[in-house]
C-alpha positions in Angstrom: -3.3 13.5 3.9 -4.1 15.1 0.3 -2.8 14.1 -3.2 -0.3 16.7 -3.5 1.5 15.6 -0.3 1.6 12.0 -1.6 3.0 13.6 -5.0 5.7 15.6 -2.8 6.7 12.1 -0.7 7.3 10.4 -4.1 9.5 13.4 -5.3 11.4 13.1 -1.9 11.7 9.2 -2.3 13.0 9.3 -5.6 15.7 12.0 -4.9 16.6 10.8 -1.4 15.7 6.9 -1.2 18.1 6.6 1.7 15.7 9.1 3.7 18.7 11.7 4.5 18.0 15.3 3.3 20.6 17.7 4.7 19.6 20.9 6.3 21.1 23.1 3.6 19.0 21.3 1.0 15.5 22.0 2.5 15.6 25.8 1.2 16.5 24.8 -2.6 13.7 21.8 -2.4 11.1 24.0 -1.0 11.9 26.5 -3.7 11.7 24.1 -6.4 8.5 22.4 -5.0 6.6 25.9 -4.7 7.8 26.6 -8.4 5.7 23.3 -9.1 2.6 24.7 -7.3 2.6 23.1 -4.1 2.0 25.1 -1.1 4.3 25.6 1.8 1.9 23.8 4.3 2.0 20.9 1.8 5.6 20.8 1.5 6.2 21.1 5.4 3.8 18.2 5.8 5.6 16.2 3.2 9.0 17.0 4.8 7.7 16.0 8.3 6.2 12.8 7.2 9.3 11.9 5.2 11.7 12.6 8.1 9.5 10.9 10.8 8.9 7.6 8.6 12.8 7.6 8.2 13.4 8.3 11.9 11.0 5.9 13.3 11.3 2.9 10.6 12.9 0.6 13.1 9.8 1.1 15.2 7.2 -0.2 12.6 6.4 -3.8 13.5 7.6 -6.4 10.6 4.4 -7.6 9.9 5.2 -7.7 6.1 8.5 -9.0 5.6 8.5 -10.2 1.9 11.4 -11.1 -0.2 12.2 -7.7 -2.2 12.2 -9.8 -5.3 8.9 -10.9 -4.7 5.6 -9.5 -6.5 2.1 -9.7 -6.1 -0.3 -11.1 -9.1 -3.4 -9.3 -9.5 -6.7 -11.4 -9.7 -8.9 -10.8 -12.8 -11.3 -8.7 -10.7 -8.3 -6.4 -9.4 -7.0 -6.0 -13.1 -10.4 -4.8 -14.5 -10.2 -2.2 -11.6 -6.6 -1.1 -12.0 -4.8 0.1 -14.9 -1.4 -1.3 -15.6 -0.3 2.5 -14.9 -2.2 2.4 -11.7 -0.7 -0.9 -10.6 2.7 0.3 -11.5 2.5 3.2 -9.5 1.4 1.0 -6.3 4.4 -1.1 -6.8 6.8 2.0 -7.1 5.4 3.2 -3.9 6.0 -0.1 -2.2 9.7 -0.2 -3.3 10.3 3.1 -2.4 8.8 2.6 1.4 6.0 5.0 1.1 3.4 2.1 1.4 4.1 -1.7 2.7 2.6 -4.6 1.0 -0.1 -4.6 3.5 -1.0 -1.1 2.6 -0.9 -2.2 -0.9 -3.4 -4.7 -0.5 -5.5 -2.6 1.4 -5.5 -0.1 -1.5 -6.5 -2.5 -4.0 -9.1 -3.7 -1.9 -10.9 -0.7 -1.5 -10.6 0.0 -5.1 -12.4 -3.4 -5.9 -15.0 -2.6 -3.3 -16.0 0.9 -4.2 -16.4 -0.7 -7.9 -14.1 1.5 -9.8 -13.3 0.7 -13.3 -9.7 1.0 -14.9 -8.5 3.4 -12.5 -5.4 5.2 -13.2 -2.5 6.5 -11.6 -4.0 9.8 -10.7 -7.1 8.0 -9.4 -5.4 5.6 -7.4 -3.5 8.6 -5.5 -6.8 9.3 -3.6 -6.7 5.7 -2.2 -2.9 6.1 -1.3 -3.4 9.3 0.3 -6.5 7.8 2.3 -4.6 5.0 3.6 -1.7 7.0 4.6 -4.2 9.4 6.6 -5.6 6.2 8.1 -2.1 5.3 9.4 -1.6 8.9 10.7 -4.9 9.1 12.6 -4.1 5.4 14.2 -7.0 3.7 12.9 -4.7 0.9 11.3 -4.1 -2.0 13.5 -2.0 -4.7 11.8 -3.1 -7.9 11.9 -6.4 -7.7 13.5 -9.8 -8.0 12.0 -13.1 -6.6 13.4 -16.4 -8.2 13.1 -19.5 -6.6 14.3 -22.3 -8.7 16.0 -25.9 -7.5 15.0 -29.1 -7.9 16.9 -29.8 -10.7 14.5 -26.6 -12.5 15.7 -25.3 -12.3 12.0 -21.5 -11.4 11.7 -21.0 -8.6 9.5 
């Protein structure tokens, strides 16, 4: 999933927080989004993802049921990696239902591990897109950890 699709999803979630887009609204939305520079393929992909996520929301395991009024406090290292703007963007995506709290943790973890410094909202979108793409590819297994045993019997 590329960055433009994530941006379109944010637009859709802001305009349609309940997830219902009427069929007669698709044409107008598509024209508006094309006017903003998005390609028809990106728009169709975002619409499909948005609709699928809404339709299948009840099938997603409730692994991160968290009080909606709670929030995550960043560690000092995480604060050095993310700007306030980037963290605010992640919180907004979480509140809109685009990413879960587990996704948010994974995105922050990847940003820290890659050694970024003061990533802004535009830069963190790459991590969001990668996380969503991993979900689409089926590579995310909730609640599972993997360890690789090497020839030296050390866990990695």
